[in-house]
N, C-alpha and C positions, 0 to 999 in steps of 0.2 A: 504494500500500500504506500503510495507516495502522496505527500502533501500536508499531512497534519504537522503543525508546529505548535510550540508551547503558547503562542499568542493567538491560536485559532480557537474561537469560541466552541466549547463543547466537544473538542476533539477526542478526549478520552472516551466519552460515551459513544461517539460515532465509531471509533475504532473497535470498542468492545462489541458493539452490535454487529458490525461487519465481520469481525472474526468469528462471532458466534454463528452467524448464518453460513459463512463459508466452511467452517468446521463441520457443521451439520450436513453439508453435502459432500464432505470428504476432501476439502481443499485446505492445505496448510498455508498460513501466512508466515513467510520467512522473516520479514522485517517491516517496520513502519518507518519510512524515511520522511522526515528527519526527527520527529518527536520520539523520545524514548528509545532510540536505537543505539546500539553499541558500535564501537569501532569494528568489531568482528562482523557485525551484520552489514555494515557499509562495505567491508572488504568482500563479503559473499554476495552482495547485491547483483553483480553481473551473472550469477548462476540462476537467476529467476527465470521462470518460464513465461511469466506475464507480469506486467506492472499495471496497477489500477490507480488512477488519479482520483483521490477522494474529493478534492476541492479544485476542480479544473479551471474555475474562473478566477482563482486567486494565486495558486502556486502549485508547482509539481509537474506541470505539463512540459516545461522546458527540459527538466531532468529526464522525464520519461522519453521525450523525443531524442535526447542525446544518447540515452541507453539503447534506444532502438537503432540509432545510427551506428554506434560503436560496438554493441554487443549482439545486435539482432533480436532484442527482446521486444515483442509487440506490447502495446499498451492500449487501455481503454480510458477514454475521458468523455464519454457520451452522456453519462447520467450523474446527477447529484443525488445520492441516496437519502433523500428526505421524503417521508411519506411512504405509503404502501406501494403505489404505482412505480415510482422511480427506483425504490429499493429492490422490488421484484424484478424490474427490467435489468438492473445491474447484475443481480445474482444470476438471472437467466442468461445474460450475455457471457458472464464468466463461466458458468456451467457449460454452455455451448462450446466455448473455447476448449475446455477439457473433456468434451464428449460425455458429460454427465447429465442424466435426466433429472432435473430438479423440479419438475412440474408438481408432483405429489407433495413434496416438501413445501413449495411455495403456496400451494392451495391450502394446506394446513396452517401455515403461518398467517396467510391472509384471513382465514376464518377466525383464528384465535385473536389476531389483532383487531379485527372488526368487532368481534364479540366484546372484547375489553373496551374498545372505544365507545360502542353504543351503550354499554352498561354504565359508563361514566357520563354519558350525555344527559344533561339536565333539561335542556330546552331545544326545540327544533328551530328556534329563531337564529341559532348559530349559523345555520345554512343560508340565512337571508341577510347576513351582515356584510358590511364593507370593512376593508382593512387597508391601512397604509403601511408600507415597509420602509425602514431606513436602517439597514444593517451595514453601517459604515465599516469599511475595511474587510468586508467578507461578502464579496459578490456571489460566491457559490451559495451562500445562505439565501440571498435575494432570489436567485434562480430557483433553488429548491423549494423554498417556502412559498413563493408565488405560484409555482406549479401545484404544490400540495393544497394550498388554501383554495385556489380556483377550481382545479380539476377534481379534487377528491372531496372537498368540503362544500363546494358550490358557492364560495364567498366571492364577493366582488373586490378584487385587488385594484383599488382606484388610484393608487400612487405607490411608486417604488423608486428608490434612489440607488444608483450603482456607480462604479468608478471606471468601468471600461465599456467600450462600444460592443465588444463581444458579449458581455453580460447583458447589456441593454437590449441587444437583438434578441436574446433568448427570453428575457423577462417580458418583452413586448408581446409575446405569444399569449400571455395570460393577464396582462395589466394594461389598462387604458392610458396611463400616463407614466412614463419613465423619465426620470431626471438623471442626467449624466453629470457627475461631480458637482452637485449643487452645494451652495453654502448653507450653513445652519439657518440663516435668516430666510433664504429662499424656501427651504423646507417648512419652516415655521409659518411663514405667510401663506403658503399653499394649504397647509393643514387647517389654518384658521379660517380660510375662505369657505 
């Protein structure tokens, strides 16, 4: 797994969940570059069969691309594993690479996750709400959360701020107004309108 750093929001929980799901389908995570990795893991990194960029809109894709060029290691950076849909898509993509049938596992995970989610749901008005996102310094979360909130929860993502054009292009798929590098005052004024 490439991308988690000590200053990435929630990285430990993200890595824990990805490792749990990958282990369940028979895949071993050799290292997490760069957070929590050892010098030995860095030295062994060129032995990987596949690299996965966890936060492709923030960091790690350059390293993955270099490792592909220098060592022939393919990488995936298509999905931000936030929410059921994107997490399942990433696990399915990785499983396909290793010729593993993960359909039954994913179906069970989805059912369990949805059962837990609906048991915690207090009000159906959640699905009729609007939300604005400002995840400064973490475009991957803007991409992942906007997709999850809009596509899975049916919420209207009316505003999101990101710092790169790549992330803006992806967030525009689920959000009606995307701000690129806005100032704090710009965001505040738009939210107050």
